[in-house]
Structure formats: C-alpha cells, structure tokens
C-alpha positions as CSV (number, residue, x, y, z in Angstrom):
1,X,-21.2,44.8,-278.4
2,X,-21.7,48.5,-278.7
3,X,-18.7,50.8,-279.2
4,X,-18.0,53.5,-276.6
5,X,-19.2,56.2,-279.0
6,X,-22.5,54.3,-279.4
7,X,-22.9,54.1,-275.6
8,X,-22.4,57.8,-275.4
9,X,-25.1,58.4,-278.0
10,X,-27.5,56.2,-276.0
11,X,-26.6,58.1,-272.8
12,X,-27.4,61.4,-274.7
13,X,-30.7,60.1,-275.9
14,X,-31.7,58.9,-272.5
15,X,-30.8,62.3,-271.1
16,X,-32.8,64.0,-273.9
17,X,-35.8,62.0,-272.9
18,X,-35.4,62.3,-269.1
19,X,-34.9,66.0,-269.3
20,X,-38.1,66.8,-271.2
21,X,-36.8,66.3,-274.7
22,X,-39.4,64.0,-276.3
23,X,-43.1,64.2,-276.1
24,X,-44.5,62.4,-273.1
25,X,-47.7,60.8,-271.9
26,X,-49.0,64.0,-270.4
27,X,-49.2,65.6,-273.9
28,X,-49.6,62.6,-276.1
29,X,-52.4,60.6,-274.4
30,X,-56.0,61.3,-273.9
31,X,-57.1,60.8,-270.3
32,X,-59.4,57.7,-270.4
33,X,-61.0,58.4,-267.1
34,X,-63.6,61.0,-268.2
35,X,-65.0,61.6,-264.7
36,X,-61.6,62.9,-263.6
37,X,-60.1,64.4,-266.7
38,X,-61.9,67.8,-266.6
39,X,-60.4,68.7,-263.3
40,X,-57.0,67.4,-264.2
41,X,-56.9,69.2,-267.6
42,X,-58.4,72.6,-266.7
43,X,-55.7,73.2,-264.1
44,X,-57.8,73.3,-260.9
45,X,-55.8,70.8,-258.8
46,X,-53.8,72.1,-255.9
47,X,-51.6,70.6,-253.2
48,X,-53.3,70.1,-249.9
49,X,-51.0,71.3,-247.2
50,X,-50.1,68.9,-244.4
51,X,-51.2,65.7,-246.2
52,X,-48.8,63.1,-247.6
53,X,-49.2,60.0,-249.8
54,X,-48.9,56.6,-248.0
55,X,-45.5,54.9,-248.1
56,X,-47.0,52.4,-250.6
57,X,-48.1,55.2,-252.9
58,X,-44.7,56.9,-252.7
59,X,-42.9,53.6,-253.6
60,X,-45.3,53.0,-256.5
61,X,-44.6,56.4,-257.9
62,X,-40.8,56.0,-257.6
63,X,-41.1,52.6,-259.2
64,X,-43.0,54.0,-262.2
65,X,-40.3,56.7,-262.7
66,X,-37.6,54.0,-262.7
67,X,-39.6,51.8,-265.0
68,X,-40.0,54.6,-267.5
69,X,-36.3,55.4,-267.5
70,X,-35.2,51.7,-267.8
71,X,-37.7,50.8,-270.5
72,X,-36.7,53.6,-272.7
73,X,-33.0,53.0,-272.1
74,X,-33.5,49.3,-273.0
75,X,-35.3,50.2,-276.2
76,X,-32.7,52.8,-277.2
77,X,-29.8,50.3,-276.6
78,X,-31.7,47.7,-278.7
79,X,-32.1,50.1,-281.6
80,X,-28.5,51.2,-281.3
81,X,-27.2,47.6,-281.4
82,X,-29.3,46.6,-284.3
83,X,-29.3,49.7,-286.5
84,X,-27.0,52.3,-285.1
85,X,-27.5,55.9,-283.8
86,X,-30.0,57.0,-286.4
87,X,-32.4,54.3,-285.3
88,X,-32.0,55.2,-281.7
89,X,-32.8,58.8,-282.4
90,X,-35.9,57.7,-284.3
91,X,-37.0,55.7,-281.2
92,X,-36.7,58.8,-279.1
93,X,-38.8,60.8,-281.5
94,X,-41.4,58.3,-282.4
95,X,-41.7,55.8,-279.5
96,X,-41.0,57.7,-276.3
97,X,-44.5,58.9,-275.8
98,X,-45.9,55.4,-276.4
99,X,-43.4,54.0,-273.8
100,X,-44.4,56.6,-271.3
101,X,-48.1,55.9,-271.8
102,X,-47.5,52.1,-271.5
103,X,-45.6,52.6,-268.2
104,X,-48.3,54.9,-266.9
105,X,-51.1,52.5,-267.8
106,X,-49.3,49.5,-266.3
107,X,-48.8,51.4,-263.1
108,X,-52.3,53.0,-263.0
109,X,-51.0,56.6,-263.0
110,X,-50.0,59.6,-265.1
111,X,-46.3,60.4,-265.6
112,X,-44.6,63.2,-267.4
113,X,-41.6,65.5,-267.4
114,X,-41.0,69.2,-267.3
115,X,-37.9,71.4,-267.2
116,X,-36.3,74.5,-265.7
117,X,-36.1,75.7,-269.3
118,X,-38.1,73.7,-271.8
119,X,-36.9,72.0,-274.9
120,X,-40.3,70.8,-275.9
121,X,-42.9,73.4,-275.2
122,X,-45.6,70.8,-274.7
123,X,-43.9,69.7,-271.4
124,X,-45.4,72.4,-269.2
125,X,-45.8,71.4,-265.5
126,X,-49.3,70.4,-264.3
127,X,-51.1,73.1,-262.3
128,X,-50.4,71.5,-258.9
129,X,-46.6,71.3,-259.6
130,X,-46.1,74.8,-260.9
131,X,-45.6,76.5,-257.5
132,X,-42.9,73.9,-256.8
133,X,-41.2,74.3,-260.2
134,X,-41.3,78.1,-259.9
135,X,-39.4,77.7,-256.6
136,X,-36.9,75.4,-258.3
137,X,-37.5,72.7,-255.7
138,X,-34.5,70.3,-255.9
139,X,-35.5,67.5,-253.6
140,X,-38.1,64.7,-254.1
141,X,-41.5,66.1,-253.0
142,X,-44.6,64.0,-252.3
143,X,-48.0,65.5,-251.8
144,X,-51.8,64.9,-251.8
145,X,-53.9,66.8,-254.2
146,X,-57.3,68.4,-253.8
147,X,-59.0,65.6,-255.7
148,X,-57.5,63.0,-253.4
149,X,-54.7,61.9,-255.8
150,X,-51.2,61.2,-254.6
151,X,-48.5,63.2,-256.4
152,X,-44.7,63.4,-256.7
153,X,-42.2,65.8,-258.2
154,X,-38.8,64.2,-258.6
155,X,-35.9,66.4,-259.6
156,X,-33.5,65.7,-262.5
157,X,-29.9,66.8,-262.0
158,X,-27.8,67.2,-265.1
159,X,-25.3,64.3,-265.6
160,X,-22.0,64.9,-267.2
161,X,-22.9,63.0,-270.3
162,X,-25.9,65.2,-270.8
163,X,-23.7,68.3,-271.3
164,X,-23.4,67.2,-275.0
165,X,-26.9,68.4,-275.6
166,X,-27.8,70.6,-272.6
167,X,-24.4,72.3,-271.8
168,X,-23.2,75.7,-273.0
169,X,-24.1,76.1,-276.7
170,X,-20.5,76.7,-277.7
171,X,-19.5,73.3,-276.3
172,X,-22.3,71.3,-278.2
173,X,-21.0,69.5,-281.3
174,X,-22.4,70.9,-284.6
175,X,-24.0,67.5,-285.5
176,X,-26.0,67.6,-282.3
177,X,-26.9,71.4,-282.3
178,X,-28.1,71.1,-285.9
179,X,-30.3,68.2,-285.0
180,X,-31.7,69.9,-282.0
181,X,-32.4,73.0,-284.1
182,X,-34.3,70.9,-286.6
183,X,-36.3,69.0,-284.0
184,X,-36.9,71.7,-281.4
185,X,-36.7,75.2,-283.0
186,X,-37.9,76.8,-279.7
187,X,-35.3,74.9,-277.6
188,X,-34.4,76.7,-274.4
189,X,-32.7,73.8,-272.7
190,X,-29.0,74.6,-273.1
191,X,-26.5,76.4,-271.0
192,X,-26.6,74.1,-268.0
193,X,-23.7,72.9,-265.9
194,X,-23.1,69.4,-264.5
195,X,-25.0,68.8,-261.3
196,X,-27.4,71.7,-261.9
197,X,-31.2,71.2,-261.6
198,X,-32.4,70.5,-265.1
199,X,-36.1,69.5,-264.6
200,X,-38.4,67.1,-262.9
201,X,-40.5,64.0,-263.4
202,X,-44.0,64.6,-262.2
203,X,-46.4,61.7,-261.3
204,X,-50.0,61.7,-260.4
205,X,-51.6,58.6,-258.9
206,X,-55.3,58.2,-258.3
207,X,-56.3,57.4,-254.7
208,X,-58.5,54.5,-255.6
C-alpha cells in the first residue's frame, strides 16, 4: 500500500500532466491522416457559429478525456508502488505523450492540453480554440469546425493538491521548484490559487 506522501506525489504528477506539464499527443505525434493534416496543422480551422456536435460525439469526447486522465493516473500509481516517486516522475516525462497518443488512436480523435500560462511551450492551443482560450472560457464548450470535425474545449480548474507545483512560487517546496526549473526552464505555470482556471483539454474528433 502506498504511503500518504506517495499518494500526494501521484496527485501532483497527475496535476502536472492534466495542466499541460508533459508533452502530449498534439506535439508528439505525426498526424497519420495526410488528407486532413495540412488544414489541421497550418491553423486554418475555425468554429462554425450555430452548429453543435451530436450528443454521441460529445459523449465520446468526454469519455476520451476521462480515459486519458485515468490511464495516466493508473500508470503513475503502478510506477509509484513498484519503484517510488522517481519512477513516477520518469513516467510523466517519458510515457505521457505515448499514453495520450494511444488514447487518441483508440478513440479515433486528437486530444491535447493547453494552459492559461504554459509550463511546456509546445502546448499551444489549436487555432480553432485560441479565441476561446484568449477569452478564458471556463465552462465546457462544444463546437463544429470548418472542416466538419467535432471539437471540445474542457476547462481544468486547479485542485488543492496541485498548488504544490502551480501555486505561489514562495509556497512551492524547493525539491519541486528545482525539478521544475530543470525540466521546464521557461515555466510560466505558477502563481495560481485553488479553484482558479488553470487550462483546458482540447479534443478534435473527425466527423466520419
């Protein structure tokens, strides 16, 4: 059984991932659908006003977000139980992008994260989401895109346990702040308060 301190570290690592800490599938994977990738990557997609994904599409996107979170949490807890905190940190660094890609492939969609202030500069929002993130939209938002895809932007509110790596700098333990400085020298994702909007999951699901 894991000790309380180990559970806290797992919670921190999950927060780190969920709040745009590790590389995700949007920056780590190459889009395998070449007929669609050019439009997606050059940033020409926009939200079509007045159109909404079907209920089935919305539920599929919500399920993918939950699957990503749960799969990573399970892997972190496994690593923690078998080898301790160092192994769990390595999982976040080395395996998170693979897990995100696997979940996206299994669900037939693309999934990623972005933040109000970024820890990982690779986690910029896709073009269709930027207007929403600029407005700091803090409620789940579903939309249809100009290429027919369904899309979702799902807010991440800061949990209390996430303050240990996203809270005011003076309240972050040196062992954590030193590690963040080593891994993310351009980190901007501190200074948040509990309950504050931290970032978003974004999801893009092909219409076919």
